N, C-alpha and C positions, 0 to 999 in steps of 0.2 A: 066221679073218679077223675082225678087230675092226670093230665098227660104231660110228659116232659117235652119241652120244645127241642126240636132238632136243630143243631147248629149247622148252618150252611157255610162251608168254607169258600171264601172268595178266591178265585184263581190268582196266583201270584203274577205280578207284572214286573217288567223291567223297563227302565227308561232307555230309549235308544234315539239316535238322530232321526228316525222315522216315526217317532211317537212311542207311546207306551205299548210294549209288546207283551203278550201272554206267555208265561213260562210253560212249555209243553213237557220237557224232560230235562234232567240234569244228571251229569256224572261228576262225582266229587272225589278228590284224593286228599285225605288229611295229611298235613305236613307238619314238621317240627324242626326248628333250628334253635338249639339251646333251649331257652324257656319260652320262646315265641311259638305260638300255635296258629295255624291258618289252614285253609283248604284251597286247592286249585280246583276250579269248576269249569266244565264245558257245558253250555246250556243251549238247548234247542228252543227258539222263540218263534212265535207267530206274530208278525207285524200287523198293524191295523189293515193294511192292504191285502193281507192273506199270504204275503211272501214269508218264506221261512228264513230265519236268521240264526247264525251260530255265534255265540259269544264265549270267548275265553276270558276268564277273570280269576281273581282270588278273593276269598272271603276272610274277614276277621269279624268275630262276634256276630256271624250270620249275615252281614251286609256285604254285597258284592262290591269289589273295588276295581276300578279300571286302572290301566297302567301295564307295565311289563309283567308278563306272566312267565315265570321261570320255573322249570322242573329239572330235577336231576334225572339223568338218563335211566338210572336204576328204578325210578318211579313210574316209568312208562308202562311197565307190566301191571302196576296197580291201576293205572288209567284204563288199560285194556279190560281188566276185571270189572271196573266200575261201569264201563260201557256195556258189558254183558247184562247189567241190570237196567239199561236204558236202550232197548232195542231199536226204537224209532230214531234216536239220535245216532246210534251206531250205523244204521242204514243210510241216513242222510250224509254222514261223513264218508260213506263208501267203504267201511271197514268190515 
């Protein structure tokens, strides 16, 4: 009898000045301006040294982009809701 191979998902990593860090948790807020779609993300990362890092970024087509991250004040409630689904990140942020 043949058995199906299990796919093992490699942990996501993020490039940082401290080296490739492992993505632990993420809170994302989908955004739209006209026909442009993107998401603001807050990510909890583990650096190679074991230090915890917080990254604020935005994504287009699933790729995190660095640079200014701007949110409308009215979207902060949506960020709070997203953090409810990321309890470790919420705790690290002290919220």
